[in-house]
C-alpha positions in Angstrom: 88.3 150.4 122.4 88.5 149.9 126.5 91.7 147.9 126.5 93.2 149.7 124.2 93.0 152.9 126.2 94.2 151.0 129.2 97.5 150.4 127.8 98.0 153.9 126.1 97.0 155.1 129.9 99.5 152.8 131.4 102.4 153.8 128.8 101.8 157.6 129.6 101.6 157.5 133.2 104.7 155.2 133.4 106.8 157.4 130.6 106.0 160.9 133.1 107.5 158.5 136.0 110.5 157.6 134.1 111.2 161.2 132.3 110.7 162.6 135.4 113.3 160.9 137.1 116.0 160.3 134.1 117.3 163.5 133.9 118.1 163.9 137.7 118.8 160.4 138.7 120.5 158.9 135.9 122.1 155.4 137.2 120.8 156.2 140.6 118.9 153.9 142.9 116.2 156.1 142.3 116.5 155.7 138.8 116.9 151.9 138.8 113.7 152.2 140.9 112.3 154.1 138.4 112.7 151.5 135.5 111.1 149.0 138.2 107.9 150.9 138.3 107.9 151.3 134.4 107.8 147.7 133.8 105.8 146.6 136.5 103.1 149.0 135.8 103.3 148.2 131.8 103.7 144.5 132.6 100.3 144.8 134.8 98.5 146.7 132.3 99.3 144.2 129.3 98.6 141.4 131.6 95.2 142.8 132.4 94.1 143.2 128.4 95.5 139.6 127.9 93.4 138.3 130.5 89.9 140.3 129.6 90.6 139.6 125.9 92.5 136.6 125.2 91.6 134.0 128.5 88.0 133.5 127.2 89.3 131.7 124.4 91.4 129.1 126.2 88.5 128.5 129.1 87.7 124.9 129.7 84.3 125.2 129.1 84.8 126.2 125.1 87.7 123.9 125.0 85.3 121.1 126.2 82.7 122.2 123.5 85.4 122.5 120.9 86.7 119.1 121.6 82.7 117.5 121.8 82.0 119.3 118.4 84.6 117.7 117.2 84.6 114.2 117.8 80.8 114.5 117.0 81.7 115.2 114.0 84.3 112.7 113.4 81.8 110.0 114.6 79.1 111.3 112.2 81.7 111.2 109.3 82.4 107.6 110.7 79.1 106.4 110.4 78.8 107.9 106.8 81.4 105.8 105.3 80.5 102.5 107.1 77.0 102.9 105.6 78.3 103.7 102.3 80.6 101.0 102.3 77.9 98.8 103.4 75.8 100.1 100.7 78.4 99.5 98.5 78.9 95.6 99.3 75.1 95.0 98.9 75.0 96.8 95.5 78.0 95.0 94.4 76.2 91.4 95.6 73.2 92.2 93.6 75.5 93.0 90.7 76.3 89.4 90.5 73.1 88.4 89.4 72.0 91.4 87.5 75.3 92.6 86.2 74.1 94.8 83.3 71.5 96.5 85.7 72.2 100.3 84.9 70.1 101.2 88.0 72.1 99.3 90.3 75.6 101.0 88.9 74.8 104.2 88.7 74.1 103.6 92.8 77.4 101.9 92.8 79.1 105.2 91.4 77.1 107.4 93.7 78.3 105.5 96.5 81.8 105.2 95.5 81.7 109.0 94.8 80.6 109.6 98.5 83.7 108.1 100.1 85.7 109.4 97.4 86.8 106.1 95.5 86.8 108.0 92.1 88.7 104.9 90.6 85.5 103.1 91.1 83.1 105.5 90.1 84.6 106.1 87.2 85.0 102.3 86.3 80.9 101.8 87.1 80.2 104.6 84.8 82.3 103.1 82.3 80.7 100.1 82.3 77.2 101.4 81.9 78.6 103.3 78.7 79.8 100.2 77.3 75.8 98.8 77.9 74.0 101.9 76.5 75.7 105.5 75.7 73.9 107.5 77.4 74.7 111.7 77.5 74.2 112.0 81.2 76.2 109.6 82.1 79.1 110.4 80.1 78.8 114.2 82.0 79.0 111.9 85.5 82.0 110.3 83.9 83.7 113.7 82.8 82.4 115.3 86.4 84.3 111.9 88.0 87.3 112.6 86.2 87.7 116.2 86.8 87.2 115.1 90.9 90.0 112.4 90.4 92.1 114.9 88.6 91.7 117.8 91.5 89.8 120.1 89.4 92.2 120.2 86.7 91.1 119.7 83.1 93.1 117.9 81.1 93.0 116.9 77.3 90.8 113.7 77.7 88.2 115.6 80.1 87.9 118.6 77.3 87.6 115.9 74.6 85.1 114.2 76.7 82.8 117.7 77.4 83.3 118.3 73.8 81.9 115.0 72.2 78.9 115.3 74.8 78.5 119.0 74.1 78.2 118.1 70.6 75.5 115.9 71.2 73.8 117.9 73.3 74.8 121.6 73.4 73.0 122.9 76.4 74.1 119.8 78.8 74.6 121.9 81.9 77.2 119.5 83.5 79.7 119.5 80.5 79.0 123.1 79.8 80.3 124.2 83.5 83.7 121.8 82.7 84.0 123.8 78.9 83.6 127.4 81.0 86.2 126.1 83.9 88.7 124.8 81.0 88.2 128.4 79.6 89.1 129.9 82.8 92.0 127.5 83.6 93.6 128.8 80.8 92.9 132.5 81.5 90.2 133.2 78.7 88.2 134.5 80.9 86.0 136.1 77.9 85.1 132.9 76.9 84.5 131.4 80.2 81.4 134.1 81.1 80.4 133.7 77.9 79.6 129.8 78.3 78.5 130.0 81.8 76.1 132.9 81.3 74.8 131.2 78.1 74.3 127.8 80.0 72.6 129.9 83.2 69.9 131.4 80.6 69.4 127.7 79.3 69.0 125.8 82.6 65.9 123.7 83.5 64.1 124.8 86.0 65.5 123.7 89.7 68.7 122.7 88.5 71.5 122.3 91.1 73.8 123.9 88.3 72.3 127.3 88.9 73.8 128.3 92.2 77.6 127.0 91.1 77.3 129.1 87.7 76.0 132.2 89.6 78.9 131.7 92.3 81.6 131.3 89.6 80.4 134.3 87.5 80.7 136.5 90.6 84.3 134.9 91.3 85.2 135.8 87.3 83.9 139.2 87.4 84.8 140.5 90.4 
């Protein structure tokens, strides 16, 4: 408000100077001088506001901090990726001796997901399902396919989700995806129905609780 007041006062004073000289001194030297005063005072006032309001955002100290934070963030991400790739290499070595170890395959899928290798994640989950048809792994597969498809539910994902729900009606991840499917086709009433039912049947401390609550808030707003 202080800076807005400075601009208003500056323009008002300049206008008075300009108006006083305009009628009597049109095209005279004094008229030109009045214009000079008008623009000079205006630019000084605006310049003062720019300095007071805008300059701190470009201070050397702030820029240095932003740069340091960015570098730290990049370094952290780089270290996580390197560590994850190392984990993947180690798991693959162990899988050469125990190719049907479901625990190792789950670890492999998890680590591949961390660095966005969704094709490799899906491949690992499918290997598990060939060994043993586990509903929770089917749900993980549906979620991996959804991530690979950038959140868009296609016929393959929908078919897999319906298959899971047929076996286990309250399976959380699959019901979330089913609700998302209804949302994407514009059936918000059905999406709310599926998500509210799932929320009411959630297991204690389920990570899906917060996700479903946020989705319901967004779809109802």
